[in-house]
Short mmCIF file of the C-alpha atoms (twelve columns), coordinates in Angstrom:
data_MODEL
# 
_entry.id   MODEL 
# 
loop_
_atom_site.group_PDB 
_atom_site.id 
_atom_site.type_symbol 
_atom_site.label_atom_id 
_atom_site.label_alt_id 
_atom_site.label_comp_id 
_atom_site.label_asym_id 
_atom_site.label_seq_id 
_atom_site.Cartn_x 
_atom_site.Cartn_y 
_atom_site.Cartn_z 
_atom_site.pdbx_PDB_model_num 
ATOM 1   C CA . UNK A 1   -51.795 -18.173 -23.345 1 
ATOM 2   C CA . UNK A 2   -55.007 -19.719 -24.609 1 
ATOM 3   C CA . UNK A 3   -57.920 -17.505 -26.048 1 
ATOM 4   C CA . UNK A 4   -61.232 -18.917 -24.985 1 
ATOM 5   C CA . UNK A 5   -64.376 -17.687 -26.804 1 
ATOM 6   C CA . UNK A 6   -67.424 -18.251 -24.482 1 
ATOM 7   C CA . UNK A 7   -70.932 -16.951 -23.811 1 
ATOM 8   C CA . UNK A 8   -70.983 -13.531 -21.996 1 
ATOM 9   C CA . UNK A 9   -72.333 -13.667 -18.518 1 
ATOM 10  C CA . UNK A 10  -73.905 -10.873 -16.573 1 
ATOM 11  C CA . UNK A 11  -70.905 -10.974 -14.108 1 
ATOM 12  C CA . UNK A 12  -68.621 -10.081 -17.234 1 
ATOM 13  C CA . UNK A 13  -70.314 -6.683  -17.290 1 
ATOM 14  C CA . UNK A 14  -67.586 -4.748  -15.391 1 
ATOM 15  C CA . UNK A 15  -64.887 -5.960  -17.854 1 
ATOM 16  C CA . UNK A 16  -67.263 -5.590  -20.785 1 
ATOM 17  C CA . UNK A 17  -68.094 -1.997  -19.834 1 
ATOM 18  C CA . UNK A 18  -64.397 -1.073  -19.370 1 
ATOM 19  C CA . UNK A 19  -63.706 -2.408  -22.889 1 
ATOM 20  C CA . UNK A 20  -66.641 -0.377  -24.193 1 
ATOM 21  C CA . UNK A 21  -65.324 2.713   -22.563 1 
ATOM 22  C CA . UNK A 22  -61.917 2.046   -24.256 1 
ATOM 23  C CA . UNK A 23  -63.940 2.199   -27.579 1 
ATOM 24  C CA . UNK A 24  -65.755 5.328   -26.630 1 
ATOM 25  C CA . UNK A 25  -62.359 6.903   -25.738 1 
ATOM 26  C CA . UNK A 26  -60.995 6.242   -29.278 1 
ATOM 27  C CA . UNK A 27  -63.764 8.551   -30.779 1 
ATOM 28  C CA . UNK A 28  -63.832 6.214   -33.698 1 
ATOM 29  C CA . UNK A 29  -65.786 3.175   -32.319 1 
ATOM 30  C CA . UNK A 30  -69.063 4.728   -31.431 1 
ATOM 31  C CA . UNK A 31  -71.029 7.916   -31.151 1 
ATOM 32  C CA . UNK A 32  -71.950 6.917   -27.680 1 
ATOM 33  C CA . UNK A 33  -70.373 9.231   -25.089 1 
ATOM 34  C CA . UNK A 34  -70.927 7.133   -22.036 1 
ATOM 35  C CA . UNK A 35  -71.336 3.357   -21.165 1 
ATOM 36  C CA . UNK A 36  -75.075 2.568   -20.344 1 
ATOM 37  C CA . UNK A 37  -76.023 0.686   -17.321 1 
ATOM 38  C CA . UNK A 38  -76.140 -3.123  -17.677 1 
ATOM 39  C CA . UNK A 39  -79.850 -3.072  -17.633 1 
ATOM 40  C CA . UNK A 40  -80.074 -0.570  -20.509 1 
ATOM 41  C CA . UNK A 41  -77.466 -2.443  -22.411 1 
ATOM 42  C CA . UNK A 42  -79.156 -5.867  -21.783 1 
ATOM 43  C CA . UNK A 43  -82.555 -4.518  -23.089 1 
ATOM 44  C CA . UNK A 44  -81.025 -3.221  -26.239 1 
ATOM 45  C CA . UNK A 45  -79.130 -6.338  -27.202 1 
ATOM 46  C CA . UNK A 46  -80.259 -9.759  -28.336 1 
ATOM 47  C CA . UNK A 47  -79.814 -12.467 -25.594 1 
ATOM 48  C CA . UNK A 48  -78.248 -14.870 -27.931 1 
ATOM 49  C CA . UNK A 49  -74.815 -14.428 -29.604 1 
ATOM 50  C CA . UNK A 50  -73.267 -12.407 -26.778 1 
ATOM 51  C CA . UNK A 51  -69.766 -13.693 -26.550 1 
ATOM 52  C CA . UNK A 52  -66.540 -12.719 -24.889 1 
ATOM 53  C CA . UNK A 53  -62.836 -13.408 -25.567 1 
ATOM 54  C CA . UNK A 54  -61.110 -14.434 -22.487 1 
ATOM 55  C CA . UNK A 55  -57.376 -14.789 -21.811 1 
ATOM 56  C CA . UNK A 56  -55.788 -15.658 -18.464 1 
ATOM 57  C CA . UNK A 57  -59.254 -15.392 -16.805 1 
ATOM 58  C CA . UNK A 58  -59.780 -11.791 -18.043 1 
ATOM 59  C CA . UNK A 59  -62.171 -10.581 -20.602 1 
ATOM 60  C CA . UNK A 60  -60.251 -8.942  -23.483 1 
ATOM 61  C CA . UNK A 61  -62.989 -8.553  -26.140 1 
ATOM 62  C CA . UNK A 62  -66.778 -8.852  -26.679 1 
ATOM 63  C CA . UNK A 63  -69.254 -9.141  -29.511 1 
ATOM 64  C CA . UNK A 64  -73.041 -8.724  -29.288 1 
ATOM 65  C CA . UNK A 65  -75.970 -8.280  -31.616 1 
ATOM 66  C CA . UNK A 66  -78.840 -5.659  -31.611 1 
ATOM 67  C CA . UNK A 67  -82.019 -5.882  -33.469 1 
ATOM 68  C CA . UNK A 68  -81.959 -3.887  -36.628 1 
ATOM 69  C CA . UNK A 69  -85.760 -3.339  -36.463 1 
ATOM 70  C CA . UNK A 70  -88.649 -4.177  -34.207 1 
ATOM 71  C CA . UNK A 71  -90.688 -5.511  -37.268 1 
ATOM 72  C CA . UNK A 72  -90.903 -9.285  -37.158 1 
ATOM 73  C CA . UNK A 73  -89.991 -9.632  -40.907 1 
ATOM 74  C CA . UNK A 74  -86.546 -8.521  -39.937 1 
ATOM 75  C CA . UNK A 75  -86.087 -11.104 -37.095 1 
ATOM 76  C CA . UNK A 76  -83.144 -12.702 -39.046 1 
ATOM 77  C CA . UNK A 77  -81.212 -9.391  -39.409 1 
ATOM 78  C CA . UNK A 78  -79.090 -7.923  -36.649 1 
ATOM 79  C CA . UNK A 79  -76.511 -5.246  -36.157 1 
ATOM 80  C CA . UNK A 80  -73.128 -6.559  -34.827 1 
ATOM 81  C CA . UNK A 81  -71.015 -4.694  -32.313 1 
ATOM 82  C CA . UNK A 82  -67.349 -5.874  -31.532 1 
ATOM 83  C CA . UNK A 83  -64.927 -4.258  -29.071 1 
ATOM 84  C CA . UNK A 84  -61.390 -5.304  -28.175 1 
ATOM 85  C CA . UNK A 85  -59.308 -4.197  -25.083 1 
ATOM 86  C CA . UNK A 86  -56.934 -1.639  -26.289 1 
ATOM 87  C CA . UNK A 87  -53.751 -3.483  -25.648 1 
ATOM 88  C CA . UNK A 88  -55.162 -6.574  -27.341 1 
ATOM 89  C CA . UNK A 89  -56.028 -5.045  -30.683 1 
ATOM 90  C CA . UNK A 90  -54.214 -6.346  -33.773 1 
ATOM 91  C CA . UNK A 91  -53.685 -9.803  -32.239 1 
ATOM 92  C CA . UNK A 92  -56.542 -11.725 -34.101 1 
ATOM 93  C CA . UNK A 93  -58.871 -11.385 -31.077 1 
ATOM 94  C CA . UNK A 94  -61.551 -9.618  -33.236 1 
ATOM 95  C CA . UNK A 95  -61.278 -12.125 -36.056 1 
ATOM 96  C CA . UNK A 96  -61.886 -15.014 -33.729 1 
ATOM 97  C CA . UNK A 97  -64.753 -13.182 -32.023 1 
ATOM 98  C CA . UNK A 98  -66.333 -12.366 -35.383 1 
ATOM 99  C CA . UNK A 99  -66.120 -15.939 -36.628 1 
ATOM 100 C CA . UNK A 100 -67.664 -17.299 -33.473 1 
ATOM 101 C CA . UNK A 101 -70.420 -14.671 -33.655 1 
ATOM 102 C CA . UNK A 102 -71.147 -15.645 -37.200 1 
ATOM 103 C CA . UNK A 103 -71.353 -19.233 -36.338 1 
ATOM 104 C CA . UNK A 104 -73.656 -18.604 -33.366 1 
ATOM 105 C CA . UNK A 105 -75.794 -16.100 -35.295 1 
ATOM 106 C CA . UNK A 106 -76.437 -18.747 -38.029 1 
ATOM 107 C CA . UNK A 107 -77.285 -21.311 -35.369 1 
ATOM 108 C CA . UNK A 108 -79.968 -18.826 -34.143 1 
ATOM 109 C CA . UNK A 109 -81.420 -18.178 -37.657 1 
ATOM 110 C CA . UNK A 110 -79.755 -14.814 -38.528 1 
ATOM 111 C CA . UNK A 111 -79.128 -14.519 -42.306 1 
ATOM 112 C CA . UNK A 112 -77.920 -10.853 -42.373 1 
ATOM 113 C CA . UNK A 113 -75.416 -9.183  -39.981 1 
ATOM 114 C CA . UNK A 114 -75.017 -5.328  -40.337 1 
ATOM 115 C CA . UNK A 115 -72.289 -3.061  -38.829 1 
ATOM 116 C CA . UNK A 116 -72.341 0.726   -38.974 1 
ATOM 117 C CA . UNK A 117 -68.735 1.944   -38.655 1 
ATOM 118 C CA . UNK A 118 -67.382 5.469   -38.392 1 
ATOM 119 C CA . UNK A 119 -65.591 5.967   -41.658 1 
ATOM 120 C CA . UNK A 120 -62.130 6.838   -40.117 1 
ATOM 121 C CA . UNK A 121 -62.171 3.392   -38.254 1 
ATOM 122 C CA . UNK A 122 -60.063 1.759   -40.756 1 
ATOM 123 C CA . UNK A 123 -59.112 -1.228  -38.541 1 
ATOM 124 C CA . UNK A 124 -62.773 -2.027  -37.911 1 
ATOM 125 C CA . UNK A 125 -63.650 -1.834  -41.662 1 
ATOM 126 C CA . UNK A 126 -60.719 -4.147  -42.368 1 
ATOM 127 C CA . UNK A 127 -61.852 -6.519  -39.654 1 
ATOM 128 C CA . UNK A 128 -65.346 -6.731  -41.040 1 
ATOM 129 C CA . UNK A 129 -64.031 -7.072  -44.525 1 
ATOM 130 C CA . UNK A 130 -61.829 -10.051 -43.452 1 
ATOM 131 C CA . UNK A 131 -64.992 -11.709 -41.920 1 
ATOM 132 C CA . UNK A 132 -66.921 -11.502 -45.197 1 
ATOM 133 C CA . UNK A 133 -68.754 -8.232  -44.782 1 
ATOM 134 C CA . UNK A 134 -69.102 -5.823  -47.683 1 
ATOM 135 C CA . UNK A 135 -69.867 -2.203  -47.786 1 
ATOM 136 C CA . UNK A 136 -73.581 -1.596  -48.704 1 
ATOM 137 C CA . UNK A 137 -73.899 1.995   -47.769 1 
ATOM 138 C CA . UNK A 138 -72.441 5.340   -46.872 1 
ATOM 139 C CA . UNK A 139 -73.914 8.203   -44.717 1 
ATOM 140 C CA . UNK A 140 -72.413 11.630  -44.850 1 
ATOM 141 C CA . UNK A 141 -72.244 13.815  -41.859 1 
ATOM 142 C CA . UNK A 142 -74.680 11.413  -39.948 1 
ATOM 143 C CA . UNK A 143 -73.719 12.382  -36.414 1 
ATOM 144 C CA . UNK A 144 -71.351 14.683  -34.550 1 
ATOM 145 C CA . UNK A 145 -68.548 13.382  -32.311 1 
ATOM 146 C CA . UNK A 146 -67.862 14.533  -28.809 1 
ATOM 147 C CA . UNK A 147 -66.140 17.567  -30.149 1 
ATOM 148 C CA . UNK A 148 -69.130 18.624  -32.401 1 
ATOM 149 C CA . UNK A 149 -67.456 17.452  -35.642 1 
ATOM 150 C CA . UNK A 150 -69.662 15.904  -38.224 1 
ATOM 151 C CA . UNK A 151 -68.582 12.395  -39.132 1 
ATOM 152 C CA . UNK A 152 -69.490 9.857   -41.878 1 
ATOM 153 C CA . UNK A 153 -70.335 6.206   -41.460 1 
ATOM 154 C CA . UNK A 154 -70.261 3.120   -43.699 1 
ATOM 155 C CA . UNK A 155 -72.730 0.261   -43.359 1 
ATOM 156 C CA . UNK A 156 -71.365 -3.189  -43.936 1 
ATOM 157 C CA . UNK A 157 -73.244 -6.417  -44.301 1 
ATOM 158 C CA . UNK A 158 -72.576 -10.062 -44.205 1 
ATOM 159 C CA . UNK A 159 -75.097 -12.421 -45.738 1 
ATOM 160 C CA . UNK A 160 -75.149 -16.084 -44.644 1 
ATOM 161 C CA . UNK A 161 -74.414 -18.756 -47.129 1 
ATOM 162 C CA . UNK A 162 -76.496 -21.223 -45.135 1 
ATOM 163 C CA . UNK A 163 -79.339 -19.343 -43.521 1 
ATOM 164 C CA . UNK A 164 -82.276 -17.600 -45.213 1 
ATOM 165 C CA . UNK A 165 -81.305 -18.646 -48.761 1 
# 
């Protein structure tokens, strides 16, 4: 089985949305409670650096960037989101997607990638650390989960060694 990393296409949305819902169901991947429509998702994510991991002609993971700010001075800074199909987690899919996203983001001029991760999501924190992200912040009781429990987040950043230096 060969893993292919390729650009996300609009017709991948059904599989991407299913994987996003898997993440929502964990209650540790996002504070979102429902998957947005493709149109909403498309508006809130940068057009470049949208990638999927495909195995046996099915999407098993995705990564995308969102603007961290609408101010032009932050045009090289983006927030990264990565989601892996539940049964494919722990198989290096996330690592390969992250490396591809880093490479693509640098080609597009991004010098800083950020991720805000729910503190209890230890596997995501480990994935980001492995990809060269470091913790730069901590927010206590920043948002409530679906059950009304306050949760903490950590902010991690990866600075490019080649862009924006």
